[in-house]
C-alpha positions as a printed Julia matrix, in Angstrom:
828×3 Matrix{Float64}:
   4.65  -12.47   11.64
   4.6   -16.4    11.68
   5.35  -17.74   15.11
   6.15  -21.38   15.5
   4.54  -22.7    18.76
   7.24  -24.9    19.71
   9.76  -22.06   19.44
   7.64  -20.04   21.68
   7.42  -22.93   24.17
  11.16  -23.1    24.13
  11.56  -19.56   25.37
   8.34  -19.8    27.75
   8.29  -23.39   28.98
   5.06  -22.85   30.73
   3.39  -22.6    27.49
   3.97  -26.3    27.04
   0.49  -27.3    28.85
  -1.44  -24.77   26.5
  -3.11  -25.48   23.35
  -2.49  -23.21   20.22
  -5.84  -21.42   20.71
  -5.13  -20.6    24.43
  -1.72  -19.25   23.42
  -3.51  -17.08   20.7
  -6.01  -15.86   23.24
  -2.99  -14.7    25.41
  -1.57  -12.9    22.49
  -4.85  -11.29   21.67
  -5.27  -10.01   25.32
  -1.69   -8.75   25.17
  -2.71   -6.65   22.27
  -1.0    -8.76   19.49
  -3.48   -9.62   16.79
  -3.48  -13.21   15.74
  -4.87  -13.73   12.18
  -4.65  -17.57   11.76
  -3.48  -20.59   13.36
  -2.2   -23.08   10.82
   0.2   -25.96   10.46
   3.76  -25.62    9.09
   2.69  -28.09    6.48
  -0.63  -29.53    5.59
  -2.52  -31.61    8.19
  -3.26  -34.43    5.59
   0.38  -35.36    4.79
   1.74  -38.79    5.84
   4.34  -41.31    4.9
   7.41  -39.07    4.06
  10.71  -40.64    4.69
  14.21  -39.42    4.55
  16.08  -40.94    1.72
  19.73  -41.05    0.26
  20.42  -40.93   -3.63
  22.88  -43.84   -4.19
  22.63  -44.06   -8.09
  21.3   -42.07  -10.98
  20.88  -43.64  -14.41
  20.08  -41.01  -17.3
  17.32  -42.21  -19.63
  18.5   -40.77  -22.75
  16.04  -42.24  -25.07
  13.4   -39.48  -24.09
  13.23  -35.9   -25.34
  13.39  -34.46  -21.98
  15.62  -35.01  -18.85
  14.33  -38.32  -17.17
  16.39  -40.04  -14.58
  16.15  -43.36  -12.85
  17.45  -43.19   -9.36
  18.26  -45.67   -6.69
  17.28  -44.12   -3.32
  18.02  -45.85    0.07
  15.13  -45.25    2.36
  16.1   -47.68    5.32
  19.32  -49.08    6.76
  20.33  -52.57    6.53
  20.27  -54.97    3.61
  16.38  -55.34    3.51
  15.24  -55.79   -0.06
  13.0   -52.63    0.44
  15.91  -50.43    1.79
  16.65  -49.25   -1.65
  13.88  -48.1    -4.07
  13.88  -47.39   -7.75
  12.4   -43.86   -8.44
  11.84  -42.05  -11.61
  12.49  -38.29  -11.51
  12.38  -35.36  -13.92
  14.4   -32.93  -11.64
  18.08  -32.44  -12.23
  19.16  -30.32   -9.04
  20.27  -33.35   -6.97
  23.35  -35.68   -7.28
  24.41  -39.09   -5.83
  24.82  -38.77   -2.18
  22.17  -36.13   -1.64
  19.53  -36.54    1.18
  16.0   -36.04   -0.05
  12.31  -36.36    1.14
  10.77  -39.37   -0.3
   6.94  -40.22   -0.44
   6.81  -44.06   -0.45
   3.76  -46.01   -1.81
   0.93  -45.44    0.6
   1.98  -41.85    1.4
  -0.47  -39.08    1.11
   0.56  -35.52   -0.09
  -1.58  -32.34    0.21
  -4.78  -32.39   -1.73
  -5.25  -36.24   -1.03
  -2.87  -37.07   -3.65
  -1.97  -40.76   -2.83
   1.4   -42.43   -3.77
   1.63  -45.6    -5.29
   4.11  -47.73   -7.41
   3.57  -47.42  -11.03
   5.36  -48.02  -14.34
   6.59  -45.01  -16.18
   9.11  -44.37  -18.85
  10.0   -48.09  -18.93
  10.53  -48.5   -15.17
   8.62  -49.01  -12.08
   8.76  -46.0    -9.97
   8.48  -47.25   -6.31
   7.72  -43.78   -4.69
   8.35  -40.07   -5.25
  11.06  -37.49   -4.43
   9.52  -34.44   -3.29
   9.9   -30.6    -3.78
   8.95  -28.26   -1.03
   5.89  -27.17   -2.94
   4.64  -30.76   -3.3
   4.86  -31.1     0.57
   2.94  -27.83    1.14
   6.2   -25.93    2.5
   6.06  -23.04    0.22
   6.01  -22.13   -3.56
   9.38  -23.51   -4.49
   8.96  -26.07   -7.1
  12.28  -25.45   -8.91
  13.6   -28.77   -7.86
  13.64  -31.73   -5.32
  14.03  -30.52   -1.6
  17.72  -31.25   -0.68
  18.07  -32.03    3.0
  21.31  -31.52    5.21
  23.94  -33.94    5.31
  23.11  -35.14    8.81
  19.67  -36.11    8.08
  18.95  -39.54    9.23
  18.05  -42.08    6.45
  15.12  -43.87    7.12
  13.7   -41.43    9.64
  10.18  -40.07    9.77
  10.13  -37.1     7.35
   6.96  -35.48    8.75
   8.5   -35.09   12.15
  11.9   -34.32   10.8
  10.7   -31.49    8.68
   8.13  -30.24   11.32
   5.29  -30.69    8.69
   2.66  -30.96   11.52
   4.21  -28.04   13.64
   1.6   -25.34   14.54
   2.19  -21.7    13.45
   0.44  -18.55   14.75
   0.24  -15.89   12.38
   0.43  -12.47   14.21
   0.06   -8.88   13.21
   2.11   -6.36   15.14
   0.91   -2.94   16.5
   2.37   -0.38   14.24
   4.64    1.36   16.97
   5.88   -1.78   18.64
   8.67   -3.41   16.45
   9.65   -5.88   19.2
   6.53   -7.8    18.47
   8.22   -8.77   15.08
  10.55  -11.19   17.08
  10.19  -14.45   19.0
  11.8   -12.72   21.8
   9.26   -9.9    21.91
   6.23  -12.29   21.56
   7.64  -14.56   24.29
   8.25  -11.65   26.68
   4.59  -10.52   26.38
   3.27  -14.09   26.97
   5.49  -14.6    29.95
   4.25  -11.18   31.24
   0.6   -12.42   30.77
   1.31  -15.62   32.68
   3.32  -13.96   35.35
   6.46  -16.32   34.74
   9.93  -15.83   33.67
  11.07  -16.44   30.12
  14.43  -17.52   28.61
  15.74  -14.46   27.18
  17.89  -15.23   24.06
  19.66  -11.92   24.21
  20.52  -12.38   27.97
  24.43  -12.21   28.32
  23.97  -15.57   30.12
  22.88  -17.11   26.8
  25.21  -14.91   24.39
  28.68  -14.08   24.97
  29.07  -10.65   23.62
  32.42  -10.09   21.72
  34.83   -7.63   23.18
  34.83   -4.3    21.52
  38.08   -2.86   19.97
  39.66   -1.76   16.74
  38.18   -4.06   14.24
  36.99   -3.52   10.79
  36.93    0.36   10.34
  33.59    2.16   10.36
  32.7     5.78    9.92
  29.35    7.39   10.98
  28.64   10.56    9.11
  24.77   10.94    9.95
  22.85   10.74   13.07
  20.29    8.65   11.59
  22.39    5.75   12.56
  23.39    6.14   16.09
  25.3     2.71   16.36
  27.18    0.34   14.08
  28.79   -2.71   15.14
  31.18   -4.76   12.68
  32.61   -8.26   13.43
  35.04  -10.0    10.95
  35.14  -13.68   10.6
  37.63  -15.73    8.54
  37.91  -19.31    7.74
  34.13  -19.76    6.76
  33.32  -22.87    4.84
  30.83  -21.72    2.17
  29.87  -25.4     1.49
  28.63  -25.81    5.29
  24.93  -26.8     5.35
  22.19  -25.08    7.51
  21.19  -27.36   10.49
  17.62  -28.72   10.14
  16.51  -26.91   13.29
  17.23  -23.53   11.92
  15.84  -24.62    8.49
  12.62  -25.6    10.04
  12.28  -22.44   11.93
  13.01  -20.4     8.87
  10.39  -22.32    6.85
   7.83  -21.85    9.68
   8.39  -18.21    9.58
   7.42  -18.02    5.93
  10.93  -17.85    4.61
  12.9   -20.07    2.11
  16.54  -21.56    3.41
  19.1   -20.41    1.02
  22.5   -20.88    2.47
  24.21  -21.15    5.94
  25.18  -17.55    6.02
  21.86  -16.19    4.78
  19.92  -18.4     6.91
  21.84  -17.45   10.14
  21.05  -13.79    9.37
  17.44  -14.53    9.01
  17.39  -16.71   12.05
  19.01  -13.94   14.35
  16.57  -11.28   12.97
  13.57  -13.63   13.66
  14.86  -14.5    17.15
  15.95  -11.19   18.42
  13.94   -8.65   16.08
  17.44   -7.07   15.11
  18.09   -7.22   11.4
  21.79   -7.96   10.45
  23.64   -7.9     7.13
  26.74   -9.93    5.85
  29.3    -8.64    3.44
  32.1   -10.62    1.75
  35.25   -9.14    3.46
  37.34   -9.84    0.26
  35.04   -7.53   -1.83
  35.34   -4.62    0.55
  37.67   -1.74   -0.23
  38.75   -0.7     3.27
  36.11    0.78    5.57
  32.38    1.04    5.85
  30.84    4.6     5.86
  27.25    5.57    6.83
  26.17    8.68    4.84
  23.35   10.41    2.95
  22.81    9.94   -0.7
  23.76   12.47   -3.15
  20.69   13.4    -5.14
  20.76   11.43   -8.42
  23.02    8.76   -7.17
  22.33    5.22   -8.54
  22.32    1.97   -6.81
  21.57   -1.65   -7.7
  19.94   -3.45   -4.84
  19.98   -7.26   -4.32
  16.75   -7.65   -6.22
  18.52   -6.62   -9.3
  16.85   -3.28   -9.58
  18.8    -0.2   -10.43
  17.45    2.8    -8.19
  17.99    6.67   -8.33
  18.43    7.99   -4.68
  17.61   11.08   -3.22
  19.17   13.05   -0.18
  16.59   11.47    2.14
  18.19    7.87    1.66
  20.72    6.72    4.05
  23.59    4.63    2.58
  26.29    2.35    3.69
  29.36    2.69    1.34
  32.86    1.42    0.89
  34.83    3.97   -0.83
  33.05    5.03   -4.05
  30.86    1.72   -3.94
  27.38    1.75   -2.32
  27.03   -1.45   -0.33
  23.43   -1.02    0.9
  20.29    1.06    1.59
  20.7     1.45    5.24
  18.05   -0.58    7.14
  16.18   -1.71    3.85
  18.19   -3.7     1.37
  21.9    -4.59    0.58
  23.62   -4.38   -2.75
  25.19   -6.67   -5.14
  28.74   -5.4    -4.87
  29.89   -7.32   -1.63
  27.09   -9.84   -1.7
  27.87  -13.23    0.09
  28.5   -15.76   -2.64
  29.37  -19.62   -2.78
  33.13  -18.5    -2.7
  32.74  -16.44    0.31
  35.41  -17.43    3.14
  35.73  -14.16    4.97
  32.65  -12.32    6.29
  31.88   -9.0     7.97
  28.89   -8.88    9.99
  26.97   -5.62   10.25
  24.68   -4.96   13.23
  23.41   -1.35   13.37
  20.49    0.81   14.67
  18.85    3.18   12.15
  16.35    6.03   12.56
  12.69    4.62   12.05
  11.58    7.73   10.15
  14.51    7.7     7.74
  14.08    3.97    7.06
  10.44    4.41    6.54
  10.95    7.2     4.0
  13.14    5.0     1.88
  10.97    1.94    2.29
   8.05    4.03    0.89
   9.95    5.93   -1.78
  11.48    2.91   -3.36
   8.53    0.61   -2.62
  10.88   -1.88   -0.92
   8.77   -3.73    1.73
  11.49   -5.85    3.24
  11.66   -7.78    6.42
  14.5    -5.43    7.63
  12.52   -2.5     6.62
   9.44   -3.6     8.66
  11.4    -3.73   11.69
  13.55   -0.63   11.46
  10.61    1.39   10.68
   8.79    0.39   13.72
  11.75    0.79   16.07
  14.39   -1.89   16.86
  16.08   -2.43   20.27
  18.72    0.23   20.39
  20.93   -1.88   22.68
  20.7    -4.97   20.36
  23.41   -4.62   17.64
  26.5    -5.91   19.74
  24.31   -8.75   21.05
  22.89   -9.66   17.4
  26.47   -9.57   15.87
  27.83  -11.89   18.62
  25.03  -14.38   18.33
  25.49  -14.5    14.52
  29.23  -14.83   15.03
  28.66  -17.89   17.41
  26.42  -19.48   14.81
  28.95  -19.0    11.97
  31.56  -20.51   14.32
  29.53  -23.6    15.26
  28.11  -24.5    11.79
  30.33  -22.78    9.25
  33.71  -23.45   11.07
  34.55  -19.72   10.95
  36.73  -17.92   13.57
  36.59  -14.52   15.15
  39.2   -12.24   13.28
  39.94   -9.49   15.93
  37.52   -7.57   18.11
  34.11   -6.29   17.16
  34.04   -2.59   16.17
  31.38   -0.7    17.95
  30.92    2.93   16.64
  28.4     5.49   18.3
  26.35    4.71   21.26
  22.44    4.65   21.46
  20.72    7.16   23.54
  19.04    5.31   26.55
  15.44    6.42   27.45
  15.32    8.99   30.24
  13.89    8.31   33.69
  10.22    9.53   33.99
   8.32   10.34   37.08
   4.67    9.31   37.02
   2.06   10.0    39.62
   0.26    6.75   40.75
  -2.9     8.69   41.41
  -2.94    9.91   37.97
  -2.41    6.55   36.52
  -5.12    5.06   38.48
  -7.51    8.03   37.53
  -6.58    7.42   33.86
  -7.31    3.6    33.98
 -10.62    3.86   36.01
  -9.43    1.51   38.71
  -7.26    1.51   41.96
  -4.18   -0.63   41.23
  -1.93   -1.29   44.1
   1.71    0.06   43.89
   3.32   -3.33   44.02
   0.88   -4.42   41.23
   1.97   -1.67   39.08
   5.53   -2.17   39.83
   5.58   -5.77   39.13
   3.5    -5.54   35.92
   5.89   -2.98   34.53
   9.04   -4.91   35.61
   7.58   -7.91   33.56
   7.82   -6.1    30.39
  11.42   -4.76   31.15
  10.73   -1.31   32.71
  13.06   -0.33   35.44
  10.75    0.67   38.51
  11.56    2.49   41.71
   8.58    3.59   44.08
   9.09    6.95   45.44
   6.21    7.84   47.88
   3.16    8.42   45.63
   5.19    8.42   42.48
   7.05    6.08   40.29
  10.44    6.54   38.81
  10.3     4.71   35.38
  12.81    3.78   32.83
  11.5     2.33   29.71
  13.54   -0.67   28.22
  15.67   -0.09   25.07
  13.33   -2.1    22.91
  10.35    0.15   23.76
  10.66    3.54   22.01
   6.82    3.79   22.16
   6.88    4.44   26.02
   7.34    8.23   26.05
   4.73    9.47   28.76
   2.48    8.63   31.51
  -0.56    7.15   29.36
   1.84    4.66   27.76
   2.8     3.2    30.86
  -0.77    3.19   31.99
  -1.87    1.35   29.12
   0.9    -1.3    29.71
  -0.38   -1.77   33.15
  -3.93   -2.35   31.84
  -2.72   -4.52   29.02
  -0.71   -6.93   30.91
  -2.91   -7.09   33.9
  -5.91   -7.54   31.64
  -8.49   -5.05   30.04
 -11.2    -7.17   31.36
 -10.1    -6.39   34.89
 -11.19   -2.78   34.45
 -14.77   -2.3    35.66
 -17.32   -1.02   33.11
 -18.64    2.44   34.23
 -21.14    4.21   31.99
 -20.67    8.01   32.09
 -23.56    9.98   33.77
 -25.1    12.57   31.63
 -25.42   16.12   33.28
 -28.99   17.27   34.12
 -30.5    19.57   31.74
 -27.68   18.95   29.09
 -28.12   17.29   25.73
 -26.94   17.48   22.17
 -25.72   21.04   21.27
 -27.53   23.04   18.33
 -24.61   22.23   16.05
 -24.95   18.56   16.78
 -28.72   18.44   16.4
 -28.39   20.48   13.16
 -25.85   18.16   11.81
 -27.87   15.01   12.59
 -30.93   16.86   10.92
 -29.12   17.2     7.61
 -27.99   13.64    7.68
 -31.47   12.39    8.53
 -32.92   14.55    5.72
 -30.71   13.1     3.03
 -31.23    9.4     4.36
 -34.98   10.08    4.32
 -34.73   11.28    0.61
 -33.2     7.99   -0.3
 -29.47    8.71    0.02
 -27.16    6.18    1.47
 -24.21    7.36    3.68
 -20.89    5.99    2.65
 -17.79    7.33    4.74
 -14.48    7.4     2.89
 -10.85    7.63    3.85
  -9.85   11.24    4.66
  -6.78   11.15    2.23
  -6.27   11.55   -1.37
  -3.3    13.01   -3.66
  -2.8    15.58   -6.48
  -3.72   12.95   -9.02
  -7.21   12.73   -7.7
  -7.71   16.56   -8.12
  -5.85   16.25  -11.64
  -8.7    13.76  -12.63
 -11.38   16.22  -11.54
  -9.44   19.01  -13.62
  -9.29   21.33  -10.59
  -7.17   24.22  -11.59
  -3.71   24.92   -9.76
  -5.09   28.09   -8.39
  -8.17   26.68   -6.81
  -8.26   26.63   -2.89
  -8.59   22.82   -2.99
  -5.01   22.67   -4.4
  -3.63   23.82   -0.98
  -3.11   20.43    0.06
  -1.99   19.36    3.79
   0.76   16.78    2.93
   1.48   13.83    5.17
   4.96   13.1     6.35
   4.61    9.34    6.23
   1.64    8.56    3.9
   0.06    5.15    4.02
   0.48    4.82    0.2
   1.49    6.81   -2.83
  -2.12    7.37   -3.55
  -2.95    8.98   -0.06
  -0.17   11.51    0.34
  -2.39   14.47    1.68
  -5.45   15.05    3.8
  -8.47   15.47    1.5
  -9.57   18.97    0.39
 -12.76   17.92   -1.05
 -15.07   15.0    -0.4
 -15.64   14.31   -4.26
 -12.75   11.99   -4.95
 -13.96    9.46   -2.25
 -17.59    9.91   -3.08
 -17.09    9.32   -6.77
 -14.94    6.31   -6.27
 -17.59    4.77   -4.2
 -20.0     5.43   -7.18
 -17.63    3.72   -9.62
 -17.15    0.6    -7.07
 -20.92    0.21   -6.74
 -21.52    0.35  -10.53
 -18.62   -2.12  -11.09
 -20.56   -4.43   -8.87
 -23.83   -4.16  -10.73
 -25.51   -1.37   -8.88
 -26.38    0.97  -11.78
 -28.63    3.48   -9.74
 -26.56    5.06   -6.99
 -27.42    8.0    -4.71
 -24.97    8.37   -1.88
 -23.82   11.12    0.56
 -21.21   11.93    3.09
 -20.53   14.31    5.82
 -16.92   14.82    6.68
 -13.96   17.2     7.36
 -12.04   18.58    4.59
  -8.39   20.22    4.99
  -6.23   22.97    3.51
  -3.38   24.92    4.24
  -3.84   28.57    5.25
  -2.54   31.41    3.11
   0.31   31.98    5.42
   2.85   29.37    6.53
   1.85   27.49    9.77
   4.02   27.61   12.75
   5.32   24.38   14.33
   3.05   22.86   17.01
   4.28   23.61   20.57
   5.49   20.8    22.59
   3.11   20.4    25.4
   3.59   18.41   28.66
   0.83   16.0    28.99
   1.16   15.76   32.8
  -0.39   19.27   33.14
  -3.21   21.24   31.61
  -2.13   23.43   28.87
  -2.13   27.26   29.35
  -4.57   29.49   27.37
  -1.47   30.66   25.32
  -0.48   27.07   24.53
  -3.89   26.3    23.23
  -3.75   29.49   20.99
  -0.45   28.48   19.69
  -1.85   24.92   19.04
  -4.6    26.35   17.03
  -2.42   28.29   14.95
  -0.22   25.35   14.07
  -3.18   23.37   12.73
  -4.36   23.48    9.08
  -7.8    24.77    8.09
 -10.62   22.26    8.61
 -14.23   22.59    7.35
 -17.15   20.39    7.72
 -18.64   19.57    4.25
 -21.4    17.56    2.87
 -21.41   15.98   -0.66
 -23.89   13.88   -2.57
 -23.46   12.01   -5.73
 -26.24   10.66   -7.96
 -25.7     8.12  -11.09
 -27.95    6.14  -13.09
 -31.87    6.47  -12.75
 -33.39    9.07  -10.46
 -36.71    7.23  -10.81
 -36.84    3.75  -12.16
 -39.29    2.63  -14.71
 -42.58    1.24  -13.59
 -45.98    0.42  -15.44
 -47.14    3.88  -14.36
 -44.22    6.21  -15.57
 -40.79    5.79  -17.54
 -37.49    5.87  -15.91
 -35.86    9.4   -15.44
 -32.13    9.66  -15.55
 -30.39   11.49  -12.74
 -29.37   14.98  -13.57
 -28.54   18.57  -12.23
 -31.96   18.95  -11.0
 -31.27   16.21   -8.43
 -28.16   17.72   -7.08
 -30.04   21.31   -6.6
 -33.06   19.26   -4.81
 -30.4    17.76   -2.54
 -29.14   21.45   -1.79
 -32.56   22.44   -0.83
 -33.12   19.35    1.19
 -30.07   20.21    3.26
 -31.05   23.8     3.54
 -34.6    23.13    4.57
 -33.31   20.73    7.23
 -31.94   23.54    9.12
 -34.25   26.2     7.96
 -31.72   28.17    5.9
 -32.97   30.07    2.88
 -30.51   29.67   -0.15
 -30.21   31.07   -3.58
 -29.07   29.37   -6.65
 -27.46   31.03   -9.71
 -25.53   29.81  -12.75
 -21.81   29.33  -12.16
 -18.8    27.41  -13.68
 -16.39   25.3   -11.51
 -14.5    22.01  -12.12
 -15.54   19.19  -12.09
 -19.05   20.34  -13.17
 -20.35   20.84  -16.65
 -20.05   24.62  -17.44
 -23.69   24.91  -18.55
 -25.13   22.79  -15.7
 -23.48   24.04  -12.61
 -25.05   26.09  -10.07
 -23.71   28.29   -7.19
 -25.32   27.98   -3.82
 -25.24   30.87   -1.39
 -27.12   31.79    1.73
 -29.64   34.94    1.84
 -26.76   36.85    3.14
 -24.74   36.21    0.14
 -22.12   33.79    1.62
 -20.94   31.15   -0.71
 -22.06   27.58    0.46
 -20.89   25.32   -2.53
 -21.83   24.14   -5.99
 -24.17   21.56   -7.46
 -24.85   20.2   -10.95
 -23.82   17.46  -13.41
 -20.24   16.4   -13.86
 -18.3    17.24  -17.01
 -18.84   14.56  -19.58
 -15.05   14.1   -20.07
 -14.5    13.72  -16.4
 -17.31   11.13  -16.25
 -15.6     9.26  -19.04
 -12.19    9.44  -17.43
 -13.52    8.26  -14.1
 -15.74    5.55  -15.35
 -18.96    7.27  -14.35
 -22.24    7.24  -16.19
 -23.04   10.38  -18.3
 -25.18   12.86  -16.4
 -23.69   11.83  -13.05
 -24.74   14.78  -10.68
 -22.93   15.84   -7.66
 -23.14   18.37   -4.93
 -20.59   19.6    -2.24
 -21.49   22.36    0.35
 -19.65   23.89    3.0
 -21.94   22.59    6.03
 -20.21   24.77    8.39
 -21.4    28.0     6.67
 -25.0    26.5     6.37
 -25.16   25.79   10.04
 -23.67   29.16   11.03
 -26.63   30.7     8.96
 -29.08   28.45   11.04
 -30.61   30.26   13.87
 -32.24   27.0    15.55
 -32.97   23.32   14.49
 -36.39   23.7    12.92
 -39.2    22.13   14.85
 -42.25   20.25   13.54
 -44.14   22.74   11.53
 -47.73   23.74   12.54
 -50.63   22.39   10.63
 -53.48   24.75    9.92
 -56.97   23.31   10.0
 -58.32   25.91    7.69
 -58.53   25.51    3.9
 -56.11   26.86    1.45
 -56.64   29.39   -1.28
 -54.6    28.9    -4.44
 -53.59   31.21   -7.18
 -51.58   30.65  -10.53
 -49.6    33.36  -11.88
 -47.98   32.96  -15.54
 -45.33   35.6   -15.98
 -43.42   37.03  -18.97
 -39.97   38.15  -18.09
 -36.64   38.72  -19.85
 -35.1    35.44  -20.82
 -31.92   36.05  -18.42
 -34.16   36.44  -15.31
 -33.53   33.43  -13.0
 -36.56   31.52  -11.45
 -34.9    31.96   -8.28
 -35.05   35.69   -8.37
 -38.68   35.65   -9.18
 -39.43   33.29   -6.32
 -37.51   35.51   -3.84
 -39.5    38.56   -5.04
 -42.84   36.54   -4.73
 -41.94   35.55   -1.15
 -40.74   39.2    -0.28
 -44.02   40.87   -1.27
 -46.62   38.21   -0.51
 -46.73   38.77    3.31
 -47.32   36.14    6.11
 -50.29   34.38    4.27
 -48.14   32.7     1.59
 -47.67   29.04    2.48
 -45.82   27.85   -0.73
 -44.5    28.69   -4.07
 -43.99   26.13   -6.82
 -42.66   26.56  -10.46
 -44.87   24.33  -12.72
 -44.24   25.55  -16.2
 -41.5    27.04  -18.45
 -42.37   28.27  -22.08
 -40.41   30.13  -24.64
 -41.62   30.8   -28.27
 -43.39   33.16  -30.69
 -46.32   33.78  -28.21
 -44.11   35.58  -25.69
 -41.85   37.24  -28.06
 -38.05   37.24  -28.79
 -35.71   37.64  -25.75
 -38.7    36.8   -23.48
 -39.85   33.57  -21.52
 -42.92   32.53  -19.54
 -42.63   31.02  -15.99
 -45.95   29.79  -14.37
 -46.02   29.46  -10.41
 -48.68   28.0    -8.18
 -49.2    29.89   -4.99
 -50.73   28.61   -1.86
 -52.09   30.92    0.74
 -53.56   29.86    4.24
 -54.0    31.33    7.68
 -53.64   29.6    10.84
 -56.76   30.99   12.63
 -59.36   31.59    9.92
 -60.55   30.9     6.37
 -59.28   33.5     3.98
 -61.5    35.73    2.19
 -61.28   36.46   -1.52
 -60.14   40.12   -0.8
 -57.2    39.1     1.34
 -55.94   36.72   -1.46
 -56.46   39.12   -4.13
 -54.79   41.8    -2.32
 -51.74   39.53   -1.71
 -51.72   38.64   -5.28
 -51.78   42.32   -6.46
 -48.81   43.05   -4.1
 -46.92   40.29   -5.67
 -47.62   41.46   -9.19
 -46.57   45.13   -8.25
 -43.4    43.83   -6.76
 -42.5    41.83   -9.81
 -43.19   44.49  -12.21
 -41.26   47.13  -10.35
 -38.18   44.76   -9.46
 -37.99   42.53  -12.33
 -40.1    44.08  -15.11
 -42.39   41.13  -15.02
 -45.81   41.22  -16.7
 -48.83   38.99  -16.35
 -49.22   36.74  -19.41
């Protein structure tokens, strides 16, 4: 939200002696992020004067509309009081007040104005559009000022071009921060001073409720609806400059008096309101759910298909608005409107949020309603709007205000002062707690060692003790809480699981991989691009009730979409050789539907049964590790050529992970998307538990995702790996005695896997075997059809002696016997 500093100072006079940076620091300490401090207009603009168009001469000899205008820029009969200005815009007429840049003025971008001859006349200045003065993007024509703009006055001051604006970002669950009233209240609380509440009955006379325009509520998603009818409105009335200036400072464009008043009330109080043309309404307003398939054209001229999740405001058969989001064209205010119905209502945040996201309508009203609007605000907002329409539009109240429904006020909560202090880590006095909470609108009563607290109507986020504790710390100042480092318990350290996880991460990092955490969300389309079958467990997605975007509708069931997107992003930025990894949690729905989560009182410790019920209500969570390798696994040098990444690198990463926690694994050929059918391996523990898959991605998937061919990937269930680990391996012992080596060239059936041969060698070699390495593979006429030859280098070593030839030969013979009996292998 863009907050004009002078507006804040009007609501909190004590801000007058503070600079914009000091006010920004106050807001930041109150938990309101300040993104920028900027001027309402550019700092370098000077020399703007208020002028009045007195005469217009159309220059018809040119092929485009050019007009020579006489513009009064000062009072009296001074020779310089009227200037001749050439202008190509046609949106103004004689009598209009305009902003004029006289010779010597400077417009944004150091654009200096001087008198010059153009189209056969001397143009002694320039009439300005809003864009030319840095007041937005509107360049459709000259900026027309209100009728009461004083001719000859300083335009920079009149338009507030040098006003300071703070650009703030609200906390997601605090809708009140999207209003000047809310920001002013937080600032006043931080300073410990009162503020001028624009919603105070002393400031606004709330209209009496009665039988006014008929309203019917048919859905609980709207718990209060106010309607006030106004008649005799002058549609030609102009918006006063002080309202226009505040609307422009807030990043909006003044349109008409009625629209500007509705925006002003929303900006001031935080409660969106809507105006209807009374003469275009059929008889009564109804709030109901949409019928699936209904169609509705919103004010942005887009026809939308509705669902039963949408809440509507209707008038007979006509849909007048998508509740809390955007109105429709049917009863829109126009230049002929003289009778107005003011709508001010309170809508359910979740319902509004679903409509905002399903229709991609990010409106100012939707931003506020989905965060929670003051439930007591509708009659106050409608009354303020009516008062402004009366004062500036000469409208009159047409009967009492209709008020249907009643908001549910927050319940009284009892909070232990001792628990609040314990949570914050500091002893706050009872009076300090009470005064701090009162400053933000909480009703407080001290009852012994407990507090009776009632949250204000504009704070739906205050629902339990920690929320109130946070408010005490926020307003009193987080920097007043002492820093206390937790003391580690003697003899305690990282658990085996924690050390194992770190060992895996370090091993990958030492192997040249870079860790790249990604968001924990994706959608069905991400799995479609990986060609994952509908029956795959990864399709059992846990969908979000309120996703961040249409591409993040579910919790991730695999790490690959995020990891591969990172590869694509890096390659797009010129990094052709990528080796990355991620450790993270994946989620899936269980086979049976989950029961709802139990409601647990946070003031007491949950019971063992509640812990069990809570666990049952959660989706399945698994710890996974994944890697992706693209480009060159080995870059070219003068010593050796480059080697492209491939399935071997993914398998090597799997062995690196397993070796880090001393878990033997077996690898067999498999087939699973998104891997290439002929270059995919299944990884299992020695006990036969499935760990995951590794290999090269399918070429078609690489092409669709924009990945290089032969991109390799691995994804393992790290939880299964760690459960098979008995301990975190310590540093290996190093023997000082020499090694003995033997080479074995074996002929085996062509379908015998290298992993099976290696397992057999290890099983029969005994304790003297130190390592096994495959160094050659041969198929051809010398070994015969249906056969292949694999050559292994064996290393033997003892820790306490030099091995004798007989010992090594005995181990070699045992290996050959085992290979012959188990696999039918013969020595080549």
